[in-house]
C-alpha positions in Angstrom: -27.5 5.3 101.7 -30.3 4.0 103.9 -30.9 0.4 105.2 -33.4 -0.3 102.3 -30.7 0.6 99.7 -28.1 -1.5 101.5 -30.5 -4.5 101.5 -31.3 -4.1 97.8 -27.6 -4.0 97.0 -26.8 -7.0 99.2 -29.5 -9.0 97.6 -28.3 -8.0 94.1 -24.8 -9.1 95.1 -26.1 -12.4 96.5 -28.0 -13.1 93.3 -24.9 -12.3 91.2 -22.7 -14.6 93.3 -25.2 -17.4 93.2 -25.5 -17.2 89.4 -21.7 -17.2 88.9 -21.3 -20.2 91.2 -24.0 -22.1 89.5 -22.5 -21.3 86.1 -19.1 -22.4 87.1 -20.4 -25.7 88.5 -22.4 -26.3 85.4 -19.4 -25.7 83.2 -17.3 -28.0 85.3 -19.9 -30.8 85.2 -20.5 -30.4 81.4 -16.8 -30.7 80.7 -16.5 -33.6 83.1 -13.7 -31.8 84.8 -14.9 -32.2 88.4 -14.9 -35.5 90.3 -17.9 -36.7 92.4 -15.8 -36.3 95.6 -14.9 -32.7 94.7 -18.5 -31.9 94.0 -19.7 -33.4 97.3 -17.0 -31.4 99.1 -18.2 -28.2 97.5 -21.8 -28.9 98.3 -21.1 -29.8 101.9 -18.8 -26.9 102.7 -20.8 -23.8 103.7 -19.1 -20.8 102.1 -20.6 -17.3 102.6 -22.2 -16.3 99.3 -22.0 -12.6 100.0 -18.5 -11.3 100.7 -17.2 -7.9 101.5 -16.0 -7.7 97.9 -19.5 -8.4 96.6 -20.9 -5.6 98.8 -18.2 -3.2 97.7 -18.9 -4.1 94.1 -22.7 -3.5 94.6 -22.0 -0.1 96.3 -19.7 1.0 93.5 -22.3 0.0 91.0 -25.0 1.8 92.8 -23.0 5.0 92.9 -22.0 4.7 89.3 -23.8 6.2 86.4 -26.1 3.1 86.2 -28.1 4.1 89.3 -28.8 7.6 90.4 -28.4 7.4 94.2 -27.0 10.2 96.3 -24.5 9.6 99.1 -25.8 10.4 102.6 -22.5 10.2 104.5 
């Protein structure tokens, strides 16, 4: 896997994480199950969006039957 492939996978993982986070926040807001203070704390706390788990997921996906990439280890 070259640098270009790793970048694409990282960006895909970032997009997936952002969508999941946005969806969870929207659900909590719609159900009125999150307080204003909690929401402000979440928005002010910088949490890395892409984790090692996200990258591992993206790499497993890339090497699955969904994408035809060859390992270059």
